[in-house]
N, C-alpha and C positions, 0 to 999 in steps of 0.2 A: 642427628648430629650435624655439626657445621660442615664437615668435609663431605657429607653426602649430598649437600645442596649444590646443584649444578647452576641453576638460575635463581637469582634473588632480586625481585623487583620491589623497590621501596618508594612509596609515596609518588608514584609516577603521575605526572600531569602534562597534558598536551593541549595547546590552544591553536585553533585555526583563525587567523584574522580575516574578516570579510571586508573591512574598511578601516579607516583611521580610528573610528569610534566604536566599531562593532566587531566582536569576536565570538567564536563558538568554542566552549570548553568541551572537547570531545572526550578526554580522559581526565578524571578528577580524583587525585589522591588515591591511586590504586596500588595495592601491595599484595604480592603473592610469591610463593616459592615453588620450584619444581626440583624434585630430587632426581638423582641418577636412576635411570631405568623406569621412571614413572610417567604415566600418561595423565596429563592435566587437561581437563575440558573447560572451555570458556563458552558460556551460553548467554543469550540475551536477545532482545528484539533488534531489528535493523536500526542502526543509528545509535546503539548503546555504547559504542566505543571499542568493540572487540577487535576489529581489524586495525584500528589506530594503535591500540596497545601492542598488537603483534608486530606491526611495522616499527614501532619504537624499540621493541626487543631486538629486531634485526638491524637496527640503526639505519633503516630507510628514512625514518623521521628522527630529527634531533629533538628529544623531549624538552618541553618548556621548563619543567622542574622535576626533581626526583633523581634516584640513582638506579642503575640496572647493573648488577654484578653477575658476570658469567665466568665461572671457575675462579672466582675471587677477583676478577678484573673489572674495574668500573668502565663499562663500554661508553658511558656518556662523557668521560674525560677524553678529550681529543688526543692528548699526549699518550695515554695508555692505549688508546685504540690504534694509533699509528704504530706504536711499538709492537703490538700483537696482531697486526692487521691480517696477516696470512692465516694465522691460527683461527681467528674469529671468522674469516670468510670461508674457511674450509669445513670447520666442525659445526657450523650453524647453517642449516639449509631451510628453505621455505618453499611451500607448495601453495599456489594461488587458487582462488575459486574458479576463474575462467581460464581453463587450459588453452583455449584458442588464442587469447591475447598474451599469455605468458610464454608461448612458443613462437619463435620467429617464423612466419609463414613462408619466407623466402629461403629458409635453410632446410636441408634434409634432416631426417630424424637422427641419422648417424652423426652429423655435424653438431646437432643440438646436444646430444649426450656427451660427445667428446670435448666440446668447448670448455667446460669448467676445468677439466684436467689440463688442457693445453694452457689456459690462462694462468693457472696456479703452478704450472710446470711440475705436475705430479706424475710420477712414474706409475703406469698401470700395474696392478697386481697380476694381471693375466698376460703380461709381456708387451702387448701392443694396444693402442687405443681402440682399434677395430675389434679385437678380441674382447676387450673389456666391455665395449658397447653391446656386442652380441650376447655376452654373459648376462648383463643387466636386463636386456630385453627378455631373455628366457626367464630370468628370475622374477620379473613382474608379470609373467604370463603372456608375453607377446611373441609372435613369430619373428625371428631375426630378419626375415625378408622385408619387414616393415622399415628397416633402416634405410632403404632406398627411396622411401616415400616422403612426401611433404606433409606437414600437419593437416593441411586442408583435405587430404585424402583419407584421414582417419576419423573414426567416430569420437564422440565426447569422452566415452570411457577409455578408449585407446589413447587419446591425447593425454588424459590424466595419468595413465600408466607410464607414458613417456616422461612426463614431468617427475613422477616418482623415481624412475630409473635415473634421470639426470641428477636428482638429489642424492641418490644412493652411491653414485660413483665417487663422491667425496668422503665416504665413510663418516657420516655426521654423528655427533654426540647429542645434538639437539635438532629436532625436526619440528618446524612450525607449519601447520596446515591450516590455512585460512579458508574455512568453508569449502573443503575440496570436493564435497559430494552434493553441494546445493544445486548445481546445474545439471545433474544426472538423474535418469529415471530410477525407479525403485530397485529394479533388479541389478542395475550397474552399481547403485549405491551399496547394496549388500556385498557385491564382489570387491569393491574398493575398500570397504571397512574391514572385511575379512583379510584382505591383503595387508592392510596396515597392521592388523593384530599379529599376523604371521611374521612380518618383517620386524616388528618391535621385539618379538620373542627371540628371533634369530640374532638380531644385532644388539639388542639391549639399549638402544638409544632412548633418550628422554623425548617426550612428545607433547607439544602444545597443540591441542585439537580444538578448533573453533567451529561451531556448528549451530544451526537452528533446531535441528532434529534432536529432541531430548531423549528419545528412545535409543538413538545411536550413541549418544553421549553416555547414557547409563550402561549400555552394552560394552563400550570400549574403554571408558576412562576409570582410573583409580580414584582421582579426586576431581571435584568440580567447583568452578567459580561462577557466580551469577552476576552479570553486569546490568545496570539499569541507569540510563541517563548519565553515562560516563563514570559511575561509581560501582565498585565491587561490593554488592550488598550482602552477599553470603558466600561462604566457601567451606569446604569440608569433604570428607570421604563421599564417594558417589552414592553408596547405599544409604548413608545417613541423610544426605540432602534430599534424595528422592522419597525416602520413607518418612522422614520427619522434618519437612522444610520449616524454617523459622520466619523468614521475611515474607510479607504479604505478596510481593511480586513473584517470589519463587513459588509460593502456593498457587498463584494465578497461572503461572506457566505450566506447572505440573497438572493442574486441574484441566488444562486444555489438551492433555494427551488423550487421544481416542482409545476407547476400550474395545478390544476385539470381540466382545460379546454383544451381538445386536440388541438383545433385550435390555441389557444394562445401559447400553449407549443411548437407546431411545428414552429411557426413563430419566436420565439426568439432563440438566440444563445445558443448552448449547453454548460453548465458550465463544467469546468475541474474536478469538484468533485460533487457528488450527495448525497443527504440524503434520508432516507426512506420517501416515498411519503405519506403525510397526508394532508387533507384539511386545509387551513389556516384559514377558518372562519366556523361558525356554531357550533353546539353542538357535542362534541365527545361522542358517546355512546358506551357501552360495546358491543363487537362483539363476537358472539358465533362461534364455529368451524362449519365447513360444516357437514351436516348430511350425512350418507352413501348414501342416495338417490341423494343428491346434488352432492356429489363427483363422483358417478357413471355417472350422467348426464354430468358433466364437462369433464370427461375422454372420454366419448363417443363422445361428440361434438368436442374435440380436436384430436380425433383419437389416444389417448394414449393406448387404449386397443388392437390396432392392433400389429402384430409382428414387431420387429425392422426392418426387411427387407422391410416390406410394408411401414412403416413410412419413411424409407430412400428413397425408390422409389418415394413416394409422394413428398418428399422434392426435390429430383433431378428433377422431372417433373416440379415443380413450378420454380425451379432455371433456367431451360431451357427457361422459359418465362420471366426471369428477376425478379421473385418474390422470394427473399431469406428469407422472413419472418420478424418478428418484434423482436427486442431485448427485452428480459424479464426484463433486468435490467434498460435500458435507455428508454423503452416505446416508441421506434421509429423504423423506418426502419433501418435494420442493415447496409445498404449501407451508410446512412447518418452518422451513428456512426463512420464508418471507414473513411469517408471523413474528419471528424474532427481530426483524429489522424495520417493519413497516411503521411501528409506533414512533421510532426516532424521526422518520421522514415526515410523518403527520405533524409532529410537534414543530420541527424546523420549518417545514413548508406551510403548515396551517397558520402558525403565529406570524410568520413572515408575510403571508398573503393578507391577513387582516391588518397588519401594520402598514403594508404598502398602500392599500386602497383607502384606509382611514386617513393616513397622512397625505396621500395624493389628493384626496378630496379637499382637505383643509388648505393645502398649498395652492390647489387650483382656484379655490374661491378667493384666497388672498391675492393671487396674481391678477385675477379678473377685477377685483375691487380696486387694486392699485395699478391698473393698466397704464403702461407707458411711463411708470415711475422708475426710479433707480432700483427699487426692490424687485419689481417685476422683471427688469432687464437682467439683474444679477441672477435671479432664480432660473430664468430661461437659459442663460448662458451656462450656468452650472449644470443644468439638466442636459444640455446638448453635449457637454464634455463628458459627464459621467455615463451618458448613454452609449458613448463610443468605447468605454473601457470594458474589456472582457472580464467575466467573473473570475477566471483563474488568475489573471494578472492582479486584480484588486485583492484577491485572497492572499496572494504571495506578499503584496505590499503591506497589508494589515498584519500578517504574521511577522514580517521583518520589523515593523515598528513596535507593535504592542506585545509581541512574545519574545523576540530576540533582543531588541534594544531596551525597551522599557521594562520587560519582564512582568507585565501586569496580568496577562491572560495566557492560558494554555494554548498551544498551537495545533493540537490534534486530539482526536478521540471524543467520546461522549462523557467520560468521567475518568478520574484518576484511579490507579490500581488500588483496590481495597476500599474504594469509596463509591460503590455502585448505588448505594441507598442514600447517599448524601445529596440532598436537594440543592444546596448552595453550590456544591462542586459541579453538579450538572449544569446549573445556570451559568457558571463561569465558562464552562466549555461551550456553551451555546451562544455566547455573546458575539464572538468573531464571525462564525458562520452566518448568524442572523443579520449582522451588519452588512455582510456582502449581499445576501439575498435581498434585503430591503433597498440598499443603495443602488443596486444594479437595475432596479425596476421603478423605483419611486419617482424619479424626475420625469421619466417618459410619460407615465400616467398622469402626473400632476400637470404637465404641459398639455396633455390631451384634454383633461377636464377644463382647463383654462380656456382652450380654444372653443370647446363646446359651449361654455357659458357665454363667451364673447359673440359666438354666432347667434345665440338667442338674443343677446342684447341688441343686435343690429336688425332684428325682425321688426316688421311694421307695427305689430301689436304692442311691442315694448316702446317704440317711439311714440305711439299714441298714448300709452299710459303715462309716459314722461310729460307729454304735452298737456295731459289732464291735471298735472301737478303732483303726481306721486313721486316720493323721494327715491333717489337712486338705490338706496339700501332696500327699500320695500320692493321695488321692481326686481332687484337682483334675486332676493330670496323668495318672493311670492310667485313670480312668473318664471324667471330664467332657470333658477335652480330646480324648480318643480318639474319643468319639462326636460331638464337635462338628466335627472336621476334615472329614469328608465333606460336611457341609452348607456349610462354609466354602469348600471347593473348588468346589462348585456355584455359590455366590454369586460367586466369582471369575470363573468362566466367563461367567455372565450379565452381569457388570459390565464386561466388555471393551468393548462398544459405548458404555457410559456414559463410561468413561475416555477412549475414543477421541474421542467427541464433545467432551469438555472439552479434549482436546489440539488439536482443530481450532480452537476458539475462541482458545486461548492462542497458537497459531501466527499467527493473523490479527492479534492485538494486537501481538505482538513482531516481526511481519514475518519470521517464521521460515520459510524456504523448504521447506515440507512439503505434505502433501496438503490440509491445512486452508486454507492460503493459495491453493493451486491451485483448490480448490472455490469459494472466494470470487471469485477472478479470473474463473473460467469463467462464474459466474452474472452477474458484473458486465458482462463483455464478450459475453454471450450465446453463449458457445462451447458449443453444445448437445451436440456429440459427446463432448467431454471431460466435461461435466457428467453426461451419461447414464452413461458408464462409471464415474465416481466413485460415483454413486448405486447402480449395480449392484454394485460392489465392497463398498460399505457394507452393502447388503442381504444379500449372501452372508456377510459377517462376522457379522451378527446371527443369521442362521439357523444357521451353524456353531457359534456360541457357545451358543445355546439347545440344540442337539443335544448338545454336549459336556456341558452341565449336566445334561441328562436321563440321559446315559450314566453320569456320575459318581454320580448318585443311585441308579441301578439296580445298578451293578456294585460300588461301593465301600462304600456304606452297608449293613451287614448287616441292618438292619431293613427296608430296601426289598427286599432279596433274599428275606427271609422272607415279606414280604407278597406278592411276585410268585409265590413258590412256592405259597403258600396259594391264591391265585387260580387258578393253573394246575391244582392238584389238584381244586378245585371244578369247573372246566370238564371235567376228565377224568371225574369222577363223574357229571356230567350226560350 
């Protein structure tokens, strides 16, 4: 019924202008309702518009279009907002993701909790501001002695509890929590979510809960909305959405939820993105931290108390037997994780490598043929400029132009949601990363092959051939290019690690699911087993490429063969 609806968002749209001609539509025609006493969850990937929608609801951002009705009041109307300003600022409260930045580090916890009541001139229910602050601290599970501390002296979970206590002092009817558990570890996440559930039952306030963790959303929320690229693609009761999702993106999100059964988890395909692992069924209980005895036992069992050198020798010994360990993040053998990503890197890096050296050879020949002409000078200057541009900057420039302004090509990923088997869609996602890989290296190697050819042109045997009457074209292709190719093949072999390193950077910028993004994620999440194997594989590639370059120089270049034969004869004579 209409009177039960506390918050009614209608056709909400918000745009962030980047320049006079460029803008980002963060929220696009979003509509949803929250009833009194209801917990509404909003989920979606990073950048989908969840936080922007929440800030529009709280009037932190003024919406570009649409209406937001709170208790029948259009909060987007400046006149109505000013008329009901005190009511809107007291009965609506927000909890941010980063409790460290949402709390003033120069204020004591007591002053932080008391400040909203003093600003709104609200008389505390417990008589004094200090008594009210002490009560709220106990209510959220903190010792009142923490009132004398500064936020920097508290842990992340404790700071988040302080933020909750500050919101509760206003007796809110609507609480907006913008990813309040994202920066906390698993045990603290469970405590905060249980606290939210307890407080909601006690106070009966409505709750807009924004999170990445689908298991937490399913556990806590009554209804769920799924956002994708600024649009609300699906909404409904939590059980219905999780058991029978309709939109392909919702299906992809739910398919990525880990299954707590190891055998079933190993049997299914690895999703492209993963959430924090929580059981999908059963009762979620508050988890306490490990005791010092339990921590000592775990470190002893895992061998973490041994010196680093001993741990490395143990890992190397296991690696010699083909056991590279388990990925801490993906909960599976590291070789299986790499198998799921290496194909994308081989496609991007392999095709890019062939394009680089094919085009570089053609451009190098063209520049040598047109030496000192305007074409040669232009190509050399362009090569010098592009060689100074970092891959990440060029990537961002191409994303800005072709994805955001022209909207011709996608800006990230290997394929669109639900189009994993669509070849044309994969090609479209490959174009921008491929352009960066090729353009970042092409001109350097073209300039190098040009100089190699011109060095041969100035050799005496070439001058003699020209004196005999051979045409410049014949000399260039029959003599110069023929002697340059072995050196060029050696350069190609040595350059494989260089191109591969550039591919890693490009993958990270474009969120392309390859070895580069995998290396970045393993370093970020301290997934050492996975990171060690990636470093080992990279080292092997460098060694093999250097060996290949040496073999090419020794076996293909006739001048190297003659030099080696001469050295061998000298040794025999001695």
